[in-house]
KOLKOL-917166 format. One line per field, with one value per residue (C-alpha): residue in three letters; chain; y, z, x. Coordinates in Angstrom, 1 decimal. Each point is the difference from the previous one (the first is absolute). Layout:
rest (ALA / ...)
kette (A / ...)
v (Y / ...)
w (Z / ...)
u (X / ...)
This chain:
rest (MET / SER / ALA / PRO / PRO / SER / LYS / THR / GLN / HIS / LEU / GLY / VAL / ARG / ARG / TYR / LEU / ALA / VAL / THR / LEU / PRO / PHE / LEU / PRO / SER / GLU / ARG / ALA / MET / ARG / GLU / GLY / ALA / ALA / PRO / PRO / ASP / ALA / ALA / PHE / ALA / LEU / ILE / ALA / LYS / GLN / ARG / GLY / ALA / GLN / ARG / ILE / MET / ALA / LEU / SER / PRO / ALA / ALA / LEU / SER / LEU / GLY / LEU / SER / ALA / GLY / MET / MET / LEU / ALA / ASP / ALA / ARG / ALA / GLN / GLU / PRO / ASP / LEU / ALA / ALA / LEU / GLU / HIS / CYS / PRO / GLU / ALA / ASP / HIS / ALA / LEU / LEU / LEU / ARG / LEU / ALA / GLU / ALA / CYS / GLU / ARG / TYR / THR / PRO / THR / VAL / ALA / PRO / GLN / GLY / ASP / ASP / ALA / LEU / VAL / LEU / ASP / LEU / THR / GLY / CYS / LEU / ASP / ILE / LEU / ALA / MET / ASP / GLU / GLY / GLU / VAL / ARG / ASP / ASP / LEU / VAL / ALA / ARG / LEU / SER / ARG / LEU / GLY / PHE / ARG / PRO / LEU / THR / ALA / CYS / ALA / GLY / THR / PRO / ASP / ALA / ALA / LEU / ALA / LEU / ALA / ARG / PHE / GLY / LYS / ARG / SER / VAL / ARG / GLU / LEU / PRO / VAL / ALA / ALA / LEU / GLY / LEU / GLU / GLY / ASP / ALA / HIS / LEU / ALA / LEU / GLY / ARG / ALA / GLY / LEU / ARG / THR / ILE / GLY / GLN / LEU / ALA / ASP / ARG / PRO / ARG / ALA / PRO / LEU / ALA / ALA / ARG / PHE / GLY / LYS / ALA / MET / SER / ILE / ALA / LEU / ALA / HIS / LEU / LEU / GLU / GLU / GLN / ASP / ARG / ARG / ILE / THR / PRO / HIS / ARG / ALA / LEU / PRO / PRO / ILE / TRP / VAL / GLU / GLN / ARG / PHE / ALA / GLU / PRO / MET / ALA / THR / VAL / LYS / PRO / LEU / LEU / GLY / VAL / ILE / GLU / TRP / LEU / ALA / GLY / GLN / ALA / ARG / ASP / LEU / LEU / VAL / ALA / ARG / GLY / ARG / GLY / GLY / ARG / ARG / TYR / GLU / VAL / SER / LEU / PHE / ARG / THR / ASP / GLY / HIS / VAL / ALA / ARG / LEU / ALA / ILE / ASP / SER / GLY / LEU / PRO / LEU / ARG / GLU / PRO / ALA / ASP / VAL / ALA / ARG / LEU / PHE / ARG / GLU / ARG / ILE / GLU / SER / LEU / SER / ASP / PRO / LEU / ASP / PRO / GLY / PHE / GLY / TYR / ASP / LEU / LEU / ARG / LEU / SER / VAL / PRO / LEU / HIS / GLU / ASP / VAL / LEU / GLU / GLY / GLN / ASP / ARG / LEU / ASP / GLU / LYS / ASP / SER / GLY / ARG / PRO / ASP / LEU / ALA / PRO / LEU / LEU / ASP / ARG / LEU / GLN / VAL / ARG / PHE / GLY / ALA / GLU / CYS / LEU / HIS / ARG / PHE / ALA / PRO / ARG / ASP / GLU / HIS / LEU / PRO / GLU / TYR / ALA / ASP / ARG / LEU / VAL / PRO / ALA / ALA / SER / ARG / PRO / GLN / SER / ARG / PRO / ASP / SER / TRP / PRO / GLN / PRO / GLU / ALA / GLY / GLU / PRO / PRO / LEU / ARG / PRO / LEU / PHE / LEU / PHE / GLU / PRO / PRO / GLN / PRO / VAL / THR / VAL / LEU / ALA / GLU / VAL / PRO / ASP / GLY / PRO / PRO / ARG / ARG / PHE / GLY / TRP / GLN / GLY / ARG / GLN / HIS / ARG / VAL / VAL / ARG / GLN / GLU / GLY / PRO / GLU / ARG / LEU / ALA / TYR / PRO / TRP / TRP / LYS / THR / VAL / GLU / ALA / THR / GLY / PRO / THR / ARG / ASP / TYR / TYR / ARG / ILE / GLU / ASP / GLU / ASP / GLY / ARG / ARG / PHE / TRP / LEU / PHE / ARG / HIS / GLY / LEU / TYR / GLY / SER / GLU / LYS / ALA / ASP / PRO / ARG / TRP / TYR / LEU / HIS / GLY / VAL / PHE / ALA)
kette (A / A / A / A / A / A / A / A / A / A / A / A / A / A / A / A / A / A / A / A / A / A / A / A / A / A / A / A / A / A / A / A / A / A / A / A / A / A / A / A / A / A / A / A / A / A / A / A / A / A / A / A / A / A / A / A / A / A / A / A / A / A / A / A / A / A / A / A / A / A / A / A / A / A / A / A / A / A / A / A / A / A / A / A / A / A / A / A / A / A / A / A / A / A / A / A / A / A / A / A / A / A / A / A / A / A / A / A / A / A / A / A / A / A / A / A / A / A / A / A / A / A / A / A / A / A / A / A / A / A / A / A / A / A / A / A / A / A / A / A / A / A / A / A / A / A / A / A / A / A / A / A / A / A / A / A / A / A / A / A / A / A / A / A / A / A / A / A / A / A / A / A / A / A / A / A / A / A / A / A / A / A / A / A / A / A / A / A / A / A / A / A / A / A / A / A / A / A / A / A / A / A / A / A / A / A / A / A / A / A / A / A / A / A / A / A / A / A / A / A / A / A / A / A / A / A / A / A / A / A / A / A / A / A / A / A / A / A / A / A / A / A / A / A / A / A / A / A / A / A / A / A / A / A / A / A / A / A / A / A / A / A / A / A / A / A / A / A / A / A / A / A / A / A / A / A / A / A / A / A / A / A / A / A / A / A / A / A / A / A / A / A / A / A / A / A / A / A / A / A / A / A / A / A / A / A / A / A / A / A / A / A / A / A / A / A / A / A / A / A / A / A / A / A / A / A / A / A / A / A / A / A / A / A / A / A / A / A / A / A / A / A / A / A / A / A / A / A / A / A / A / A / A / A / A / A / A / A / A / A / A / A / A / A / A / A / A / A / A / A / A / A / A / A / A / A / A / A / A / A / A / A / A / A / A / A / A / A / A / A / A / A / A / A / A / A / A / A / A / A / A / A / A / A / A / A / A / A / A / A / A / A / A / A / A / A / A / A / A / A / A / A / A / A / A / A / A / A / A / A / A / A / A / A / A / A / A / A / A / A / A / A / A / A / A / A / A / A / A / A / A / A / A / A / A / A / A / A / A / A / A / A / A / A / A / A / A / A / A / A / A / A / A / A / A / A / A / A / A / A / A / A / A / A / A / A / A / A / A / A / A / A / A / A / A / A / A / A / A / A / A / A / A / A / A / A / A / A / A / A / A / A / A / A)
v (-26.4 / 0.4 / 0.4 / -0.7 / 3.0 / 1.6 / -1.4 / 3.6 / 0.2 / -1.4 / -2.1 / 2.2 / 3.2 / 2.0 / 2.5 / 2.8 / 2.3 / 3.4 / 2.3 / 3.5 / 2.2 / 3.6 / 1.5 / -2.5 / 2.6 / 2.1 / -3.0 / -1.4 / 3.4 / -0.1 / -3.7 / 1.0 / 2.9 / 2.6 / 1.7 / -0.1 / -1.7 / 2.1 / 2.8 / 2.0 / -0.5 / -0.6 / -2.3 / 1.9 / -0.7 / 2.3 / 0.1 / 2.3 / 2.1 / 0.5 / -1.7 / -1.8 / -1.9 / -3.7 / -1.2 / 1.5 / -1.1 / -0.4 / 3.2 / 2.0 / -1.3 / 1.2 / 3.5 / 0.1 / -0.8 / -2.5 / -2.1 / 1.6 / 3.5 / 2.1 / 0.2 / 3.8 / 0.1 / -2.3 / 2.0 / 3.2 / -1.7 / -1.7 / 1.7 / -2.5 / -3.0 / -2.4 / -1.6 / -3.4 / -1.6 / -2.4 / -3.5 / -2.3 / -2.7 / -0.2 / 0.0 / -2.9 / -2.0 / 0.5 / -1.1 / -3.2 / -0.7 / 0.4 / -2.4 / -2.6 / 0.6 / -0.6 / -3.4 / -1.2 / 0.0 / -1.3 / -0.7 / 2.0 / 3.6 / 2.7 / 3.7 / 2.2 / 3.4 / 2.0 / -0.4 / -3.1 / -3.8 / -2.7 / -3.3 / -3.0 / -1.8 / -2.7 / -3.3 / 1.4 / 0.8 / -3.6 / -0.2 / 3.2 / -1.2 / 3.6 / 1.7 / 3.0 / 2.5 / -1.6 / 0.1 / 3.6 / 1.1 / -1.9 / 1.7 / 3.5 / -0.6 / -1.0 / 2.9 / 2.4 / -1.1 / 0.7 / 3.5 / -0.2 / 1.1 / -2.7 / -0.1 / -3.5 / -1.6 / -3.6 / -0.8 / -2.7 / 1.7 / 1.9 / 3.1 / 0.1 / -0.5 / 2.8 / 2.4 / -0.6 / 0.5 / 3.2 / 1.7 / -1.3 / -1.4 / -3.0 / -0.9 / 0.0 / 1.8 / 2.9 / 0.5 / 3.1 / -0.5 / 1.1 / -3.5 / -1.2 / 1.5 / 1.2 / 2.2 / 3.4 / 1.8 / -3.1 / 0.7 / 3.6 / -1.3 / -2.5 / 2.7 / 2.2 / -2.9 / -0.2 / -3.2 / 0.6 / -3.4 / -3.6 / -1.0 / 2.5 / -1.5 / -3.5 / 0.7 / 1.2 / -2.3 / -0.8 / 0.2 / 3.7 / 0.8 / -2.1 / 1.8 / 3.4 / -0.5 / -2.9 / -3.7 / 0.9 / 1.5 / -3.2 / -2.1 / 2.2 / 0.0 / -3.8 / -0.2 / 2.3 / -1.8 / -3.3 / -1.4 / -0.6 / -0.8 / 1.1 / -1.8 / 1.3 / -0.9 / -0.5 / 1.9 / -3.4 / -3.1 / -2.5 / -3.1 / -3.2 / -1.6 / 1.8 / -0.8 / 2.2 / 0.1 / 2.7 / 0.5 / 1.0 / 1.6 / 1.6 / -1.8 / 2.3 / -2.1 / -1.8 / -3.1 / -2.0 / 1.2 / -3.1 / -2.3 / 1.9 / 0.0 / -3.8 / -0.5 / 2.1 / -1.8 / -3.2 / 1.5 / 1.2 / -3.5 / -1.5 / 2.4 / -0.6 / -3.8 / 0.2 / 1.8 / -2.1 / 3.0 / 1.2 / 3.6 / 1.7 / 3.2 / 0.6 / 3.4 / 1.0 / 3.2 / 1.2 / 2.5 / 2.3 / 1.6 / 3.5 / -0.8 / -0.8 / -3.1 / -2.0 / -2.5 / -2.8 / -2.3 / -3.1 / -1.8 / -3.7 / -1.5 / -3.0 / -0.1 / -0.1 / -0.7 / -1.6 / 2.3 / -0.7 / 0.9 / 3.2 / 1.0 / -0.7 / 2.3 / 2.8 / -0.5 / 0.7 / 3.0 / 1.5 / -0.6 / 1.7 / 3.2 / 3.1 / 1.8 / -2.4 / -0.4 / 2.6 / -1.3 / 3.5 / -0.4 / -3.5 / -1.9 / -0.9 / -1.8 / -2.2 / -1.1 / -2.6 / 0.0 / -2.1 / 2.4 / -2.4 / -3.8 / -2.8 / -3.6 / -2.6 / -3.3 / -2.6 / -2.8 / -3.3 / -0.9 / -2.9 / -3.3 / -0.9 / 3.2 / 1.1 / 3.5 / 1.0 / 1.1 / 3.6 / 2.6 / 2.2 / 3.5 / 1.7 / 0.6 / 1.5 / 2.2 / 1.2 / 1.0 / 1.8 / 2.0 / 1.0 / 0.9 / 2.0 / 0.8 / -1.8 / 2.5 / -1.3 / -3.6 / -1.3 / -3.3 / -1.0 / -0.9 / -1.4 / 2.3 / -1.1 / 1.5 / -1.4 / 1.2 / -1.4 / 3.3 / 0.9 / -3.3 / 0.9 / 3.0 / 1.1 / 0.2 / 0.6 / -3.2 / 0.4 / 0.2 / -3.0 / -2.2 / 0.3 / -3.1 / -3.5 / -0.9 / -2.3 / 3.1 / 0.4 / -2.0 / -3.5 / -2.4 / -3.7 / -2.4 / -0.5 / 2.9 / 3.2 / 3.3 / 1.5 / 3.5 / 1.2 / 1.6 / 2.9 / 2.2 / 2.8 / 3.4 / 0.8 / -3.3 / -0.2 / -0.1 / -3.0 / -1.3 / -3.4 / -2.6 / -2.3 / -2.7 / 1.7 / 3.6 / -1.1 / -3.0 / -0.3 / 1.5 / -2.2 / 2.6 / 3.4 / 2.8 / 2.1 / 2.4 / -0.9 / -3.8 / -2.7 / -2.7 / -3.3 / -1.4 / -3.7 / -0.2 / 2.1 / 0.0 / 2.1 / 2.1 / 1.3 / 2.6 / 3.1 / 2.4 / 3.5 / 0.3 / 0.9 / 2.0 / 2.6 / 3.2 / 0.0 / 2.5 / -2.3 / -3.2 / -1.8 / -3.0 / -3.6 / -1.7 / -3.5 / -1.1 / -2.9 / -1.6 / -0.9 / -1.5 / 0.6 / -2.5 / 1.3 / -0.9 / 3.5 / 0.6 / 3.1 / 1.4 / 1.5 / 1.3 / 1.0 / 3.4 / -0.3 / -2.7 / -0.4 / 1.2 / 0.9 / 2.5 / 0.8 / -0.8 / -0.3 / -0.7 / 0.9 / -2.4 / 0.9 / -1.7 / 0.5 / -2.0 / -2.6 / -3.1 / -0.6)
w (81.5 / 1.9 / -1.9 / 1.1 / 0.7 / -2.9 / -0.8 / 0.4 / 3.6 / 3.2 / 2.0 / 2.5 / -1.8 / -1.1 / -2.9 / -0.4 / -2.9 / 0.8 / -2.6 / 0.9 / -2.2 / 1.2 / -2.7 / 0.4 / 0.5 / -3.0 / -2.2 / 0.8 / -1.0 / -3.3 / -0.6 / 0.5 / -2.4 / 2.6 / -0.9 / -3.0 / 0.2 / 1.3 / 1.1 / 3.2 / 2.4 / 3.6 / 1.9 / 2.8 / 3.0 / 2.4 / 3.4 / 2.8 / -2.4 / -2.5 / -3.2 / 0.6 / -2.6 / 0.8 / -3.1 / -3.0 / -3.6 / -1.0 / -2.0 / 2.9 / 2.3 / -2.3 / 0.4 / 3.6 / 1.5 / 2.8 / 1.5 / 3.1 / -1.4 / -0.1 / -3.4 / 0.2 / 0.7 / -2.8 / -2.5 / 1.2 / -1.2 / -3.1 / -1.0 / -2.7 / 2.3 / -0.6 / 3.0 / 0.2 / 2.9 / 1.9 / 0.2 / 2.4 / -0.3 / -3.8 / 0.6 / 2.4 / -2.4 / -2.7 / 2.4 / 0.7 / -3.7 / -0.5 / 3.0 / -1.8 / -3.2 / 1.9 / 1.1 / -3.3 / 1.8 / 3.4 / 1.8 / 3.0 / -0.9 / 2.6 / -0.4 / 2.2 / 0.9 / -2.8 / -2.8 / 0.3 / -0.4 / 1.5 / -1.8 / 1.9 / -2.6 / 2.3 / -1.8 / -3.1 / -2.1 / -1.1 / -1.0 / -2.0 / -1.5 / 0.7 / 2.4 / 2.1 / -2.6 / -2.7 / 2.1 / 0.9 / -3.6 / -1.2 / 2.7 / -0.8 / -3.7 / 0.5 / 2.4 / -2.4 / -2.8 / 2.1 / 0.6 / 3.4 / 1.2 / 2.5 / 2.4 / 1.0 / 2.3 / 1.3 / 3.5 / 2.7 / 1.9 / -1.1 / 1.9 / -1.6 / -3.5 / 0.5 / 1.4 / -2.8 / -2.6 / 1.6 / 0.6 / -3.1 / 1.8 / -0.8 / 3.5 / 3.3 / 1.7 / -2.3 / 0.9 / 2.1 / 3.5 / -1.4 / -1.4 / 3.5 / -0.2 / 3.7 / 1.4 / 1.6 / 0.2 / 0.0 / -3.4 / 1.1 / 3.2 / -1.9 / -2.4 / 2.9 / 1.4 / -3.3 / -1.1 / -3.5 / -1.7 / 0.9 / -0.3 / 2.8 / 2.1 / -0.7 / 1.3 / 3.4 / 2.9 / 0.0 / 3.7 / 0.4 / -3.2 / 1.3 / 3.4 / -1.7 / -2.9 / 1.1 / -1.0 / -3.2 / -1.5 / 0.8 / -1.7 / -3.1 / -0.2 / 0.2 / -2.8 / -2.2 / 0.7 / -1.0 / 3.5 / 0.6 / -2.6 / 0.8 / -3.1 / -1.9 / -0.1 / -3.6 / -1.0 / -1.2 / 2.2 / -1.4 / -1.4 / 1.5 / -3.4 / -3.3 / -3.4 / -3.0 / -3.6 / -1.8 / -3.7 / -2.2 / -2.4 / 1.6 / -0.4 / -2.2 / 0.1 / 2.6 / -2.1 / 1.5 / 3.5 / 1.1 / -1.2 / 2.1 / 3.0 / -0.2 / -0.3 / 3.1 / 1.8 / -0.6 / 1.8 / 2.8 / 0.3 / 0.6 / 2.9 / 1.4 / -0.2 / 1.9 / 2.8 / -0.2 / -0.8 / -2.6 / -1.1 / 1.0 / -1.7 / -3.1 / -1.2 / -3.3 / -0.4 / -3.5 / -0.3 / -3.0 / -1.5 / 0.8 / 3.7 / 0.2 / 2.0 / -0.5 / 2.6 / -0.3 / 2.9 / 0.2 / 3.1 / 0.5 / 2.4 / 0.6 / -0.1 / -3.6 / -1.7 / -3.4 / -2.7 / -2.4 / 2.6 / 0.9 / -3.7 / -0.5 / 2.8 / -1.3 / -3.4 / 1.6 / 1.9 / -3.2 / -2.0 / 2.7 / 0.2 / -0.7 / -1.0 / -2.2 / 0.6 / -2.0 / -0.6 / -1.3 / -1.2 / 1.5 / 3.2 / 0.9 / 3.3 / 1.3 / 3.6 / 1.5 / 3.8 / 2.5 / 2.9 / 1.6 / 0.3 / 2.3 / 0.8 / -2.5 / 1.4 / -2.2 / -0.7 / -1.8 / -2.7 / 0.5 / -1.0 / -1.9 / -2.1 / 1.1 / 1.2 / 2.7 / -2.6 / 1.3 / -2.5 / 0.8 / 0.0 / 0.9 / -3.6 / -0.9 / 3.1 / -0.8 / -3.6 / 1.3 / 2.5 / -2.5 / -2.6 / 2.3 / 3.1 / 3.3 / 1.6 / -2.3 / 1.0 / 3.4 / 1.7 / 3.1 / 3.2 / 3.2 / 3.0 / 3.5 / 0.5 / 1.5 / -2.4 / -3.6 / -1.8 / 1.7 / -0.3 / -3.0 / -1.5 / -3.3 / -0.3 / -2.9 / -2.1 / 0.1 / 3.8 / 1.7 / 1.6 / 3.7 / 0.5 / -1.5 / -2.3 / 2.7 / 2.2 / -1.7 / 1.6 / -1.6 / -0.2 / 0.9 / -2.9 / -2.1 / 1.6 / -1.7 / 0.7 / 3.5 / -1.5 / -3.4 / -2.5 / -0.5 / 2.8 / -0.3 / 1.4 / 1.7 / 0.6 / -2.0 / 2.0 / -0.7 / 1.2 / 1.7 / 1.0 / 2.8 / 2.0 / 3.3 / 0.5 / 1.1 / -2.5 / -3.4 / -3.2 / -2.1 / -2.7 / -0.7 / -2.5 / -1.6 / -3.0 / -0.7 / -0.1 / 2.5 / 0.8 / 1.7 / 2.3 / -0.5 / 2.1 / 2.8 / 2.4 / 3.1 / 1.9 / 0.3 / 2.7 / -0.2 / 2.9 / -0.4 / 1.3 / 3.7 / -0.3 / -2.3 / 1.5 / 1.6 / -2.5 / -2.9 / 1.5 / -2.3 / 0.3 / -0.2 / -3.5 / -0.7 / -3.4 / -2.1 / -3.1 / -2.1 / -3.4 / -1.9 / -2.3 / -3.1 / 1.7 / 0.7 / 3.3 / 2.2 / 3.3 / 2.2 / 3.5 / 2.6 / 1.5 / 3.8 / 2.4 / 0.1 / 3.3 / 1.8 / -2.5 / -2.4 / -0.1 / -3.8 / -1.3 / -3.7 / -2.5 / -2.5 / -2.9 / 0.5 / -2.8 / -2.8 / -0.6 / -3.5)
u (8.7 / 3.2 / 3.2 / 3.6 / 2.3 / 1.8 / 3.5 / 1.2 / -1.3 / 1.1 / -2.4 / -1.9 / 0.9 / -3.1 / 0.0 / -2.5 / -0.6 / -1.5 / -1.6 / -1.1 / -2.2 / 0.7 / -2.3 / -2.9 / -2.8 / 1.0 / 0.7 / -3.4 / -1.6 / 2.0 / -1.0 / -3.7 / 0.3 / -0.6 / 3.3 / 2.2 / 3.4 / 2.9 / -2.4 / 0.7 / -2.9 / -0.7 / -2.4 / -1.7 / -2.2 / -1.8 / 1.6 / -1.2 / -1.9 / 2.9 / 1.1 / 3.3 / 2.2 / 0.1 / 2.0 / 1.7 / 0.7 / 3.7 / -0.3 / -1.4 / 2.6 / 2.7 / -1.4 / 1.1 / -3.3 / -0.5 / -2.7 / -1.6 / 0.0 / -3.2 / -1.5 / -0.1 / 3.7 / 0.8 / -2.0 / 1.6 / 3.2 / -1.5 / -3.3 / -0.8 / 0.3 / -2.9 / -1.7 / -1.9 / -1.8 / 2.1 / -1.6 / 1.9 / -2.5 / 0.5 / 3.8 / -0.2 / -2.2 / 2.6 / 2.7 / -1.9 / -0.5 / 3.8 / 0.6 / -2.2 / 2.0 / 3.2 / -1.2 / 1.5 / 3.4 / -1.1 / -3.3 / 1.4 / -0.6 / -0.9 / -0.9 / 2.1 / -1.4 / -1.7 / 2.5 / 2.2 / -0.1 / 2.3 / 0.5 / 1.4 / 2.1 / 1.3 / -0.2 / -1.6 / 3.1 / 0.4 / -3.6 / 0.3 / 3.3 / 1.3 / 2.3 / -0.7 / 1.3 / -2.1 / -3.2 / 0.7 / 0.6 / -3.1 / -2.2 / 1.4 / -0.6 / -3.6 / -0.8 / 1.7 / -2.2 / -3.0 / 1.1 / 1.6 / 3.5 / 0.9 / 3.0 / 1.2 / 2.5 / 0.7 / 1.1 / -0.2 / -2.9 / -3.0 / 1.1 / 3.4 / -1.4 / -2.6 / 2.5 / 2.5 / -2.7 / -1.4 / 3.3 / 1.7 / 3.1 / 2.1 / 1.0 / -1.9 / 2.8 / -0.4 / -3.6 / -0.9 / -1.4 / -3.4 / -0.2 / -0.7 / -3.4 / 0.1 / -2.7 / 0.4 / 3.4 / 2.2 / 1.5 / 0.8 / 1.6 / 2.1 / 1.2 / 1.0 / 2.0 / 1.9 / -1.8 / -1.3 / 0.3 / -1.0 / 3.7 / 0.9 / -2.8 / 1.1 / 3.5 / -1.3 / -0.9 / -3.7 / -0.7 / 0.7 / -2.0 / -3.0 / 0.2 / 0.0 / -2.4 / -2.1 / -0.4 / -1.8 / 3.3 / 1.9 / -2.6 / -0.2 / 3.8 / 0.2 / -2.6 / 2.0 / 3.3 / -1.7 / 0.5 / -3.7 / -2.6 / -3.5 / -1.4 / -3.0 / -3.7 / -1.2 / -3.1 / -1.5 / 0.2 / 2.5 / -1.7 / 1.3 / 0.3 / 0.7 / 1.4 / 0.7 / 0.9 / 1.9 / -0.2 / 3.0 / -2.6 / -3.1 / -3.3 / -2.0 / -3.2 / -1.9 / -0.4 / 2.9 / -0.8 / -1.9 / 2.7 / 2.6 / -2.4 / -0.4 / 3.7 / 0.7 / -2.8 / 1.9 / 3.0 / -2.2 / -1.6 / 3.5 / 0.5 / -3.5 / 0.3 / 3.3 / -1.8 / -3.1 / -2.1 / -2.4 / -0.8 / -3.2 / 1.0 / 2.2 / 1.1 / 1.6 / 2.0 / 0.6 / 2.8 / -0.1 / 3.1 / -1.4 / -0.2 / -3.7 / -0.9 / -3.2 / -1.1 / -2.5 / -1.1 / -2.1 / -1.4 / -0.7 / -2.5 / 2.4 / 3.8 / 1.0 / 3.4 / -0.7 / 1.4 / -2.8 / -2.6 / 1.9 / 0.2 / -3.7 / -1.0 / 2.3 / -1.7 / -3.3 / 1.4 / 1.4 / -3.1 / -2.1 / 2.0 / -2.0 / 3.2 / 2.1 / 3.7 / 2.0 / 3.6 / 1.1 / 3.5 / 0.1 / 0.4 / 3.6 / -0.6 / -2.8 / -0.1 / -2.3 / -0.4 / -1.9 / -0.8 / -2.4 / 0.4 / -1.2 / 0.8 / -1.1 / -1.3 / 1.4 / -2.5 / 0.0 / -2.4 / -2.5 / 1.5 / -3.2 / 0.4 / -3.5 / -0.7 / -2.4 / -2.6 / 0.0 / 1.0 / 3.0 / -1.4 / 3.3 / 1.1 / -3.4 / 0.0 / 3.5 / -1.0 / -3.1 / 2.0 / 2.6 / -2.7 / -2.4 / 2.1 / 0.3 / -2.4 / -2.8 / 0.2 / -1.1 / -0.8 / -1.9 / 1.8 / -1.5 / -0.5 / -0.6 / -3.4 / -3.2 / -2.6 / 0.0 / 0.0 / 3.2 / 1.8 / 2.0 / 1.8 / 1.4 / 3.8 / 2.3 / 0.4 / 3.8 / 0.2 / 1.5 / -2.7 / 0.1 / -2.1 / -0.2 / -2.9 / -1.4 / -0.6 / -3.3 / -2.9 / 0.0 / -3.0 / 0.4 / 0.7 / -3.1 / -1.8 / -1.2 / 1.8 / -0.4 / -0.3 / -1.4 / 2.4 / -2.3 / -1.3 / -2.6 / 0.9 / -2.3 / -1.8 / -3.3 / -3.3 / -2.2 / -3.4 / 0.2 / -2.6 / 1.1 / -1.8 / 0.8 / 1.3 / 3.5 / 0.2 / 1.6 / -1.6 / -2.3 / -0.7 / 1.3 / -0.7 / 2.7 / -0.2 / -3.6 / 0.6 / -0.9 / 2.6 / -1.0 / 2.7 / 0.7 / 3.2 / 1.4 / 2.9 / 0.3 / -0.2 / 3.5 / -0.3 / 2.2 / -0.3 / 1.2 / 3.6 / -0.1 / 3.2 / -1.6 / -1.3 / -3.4 / -1.4 / 0.9 / -1.5 / -2.4 / -2.4 / 1.0 / -0.1 / -1.1 / 1.3 / -1.4 / 1.3 / -3.0 / -0.8 / -3.2 / -1.8 / 1.9 / 3.4 / 1.0 / 1.7 / -0.3 / 1.4 / -2.7 / 0.0 / -2.6 / 1.0 / -0.7 / -1.1 / -3.7 / -1.5 / 3.2 / 1.4 / -2.9 / -3.7 / 0.0 / 3.5 / 0.7 / 1.6 / 2.7 / 1.8 / 3.7 / 1.5 / -0.5 / 2.1 / 1.5)
């Protein structure tokens, strides 16, 4: 759901909030119980055959140690220094979880590097009913309760916000030239030229600087000075439609959850109707006060937008969870999004108030998919293949039909089906008695029982596809639809043309009609 810009912002001005976590690796270790709080320890990794310090706890940093030192050198200075294995994968996973938790402020959250997040607050402050300072204070308070020591800053570009947070400055002009993030000896060359701050660079003509230090420096400087906005790519794709409800008091139980979902689905329906669309996928995000985010999703075989139907499917989803929802200290934000939606063909009911007599299976299929998973439910779809056993395929029931129902072979009005509903794989061998070798069957035996044919239609000749490989070529098939004296109908074929392809063709039962 798009929101108008904040009253405290000018149109076209973007605002970003950056949060850096300089002690993320050590704080993760303390959160997992691998090290006691306020302990002096290092996280190490083996590089070129030697143990090197990759990160330090705040207590270890206060001892004069630094990242990049050899563990042996650090222990020569501090013999009791504890060492833990550095796990960057776990650190990144924690950063992503924190990014999801920060979606309570804005759906546009992006990790930056190994220890920072950037939030695009543009247009979200009115929805939050908070200003930048209040959002910043609330975020710092939540992260502090989780055991982190965040550094934050707000600016008009992601680069400026990140640099201000990392270097702890109030103004971009006070930032050191290292904030440009240039490679090689560019920072050293700038220092030798007497240019040590971004403010000193900003006062110089850009053309000579670009000629001396390259175009990358000019672009980085423009980003820091908020002259160019490179934007950010959120770690989760932004849903085209989303609505949310914040609670003054956290929801401590899941009992009222479905009522809130149905109410939000009503708001989403208004947005969908305005676009002539219906949701094929709905997702609920439950934000817990401790930062945990639970996500539930449902899929619909047809575009859906009625709130009661959405709530019913979420009820099925919640009841089928192997790990029930845990509100903990309560949910304080619930967001409903529609990441996938399609056009809805508006139709008019029959004037005589009669339906087609065909049951609508879509609600049943949706409930089965939610209950057992979309991967467990399939349907048949036609396939353009010559041989009957290859004329259909199984596809997920939730997939969008690629063909119309009339793509299946249809019999003429009043005629029996052209193909049986059930095929044997492989076809069953039968013994056939015919008046002439290449004529229709008069009697056949199958599974120890004889069947006398009273009606027959055929042959329907199917030659093996000529475009197949020569090695896979098979005999021609002559198919017959037959009915025995008990009224049962079968689909038999003679495998091979008598005389030209085989001297004694065999017969097979390929299917039975319902």
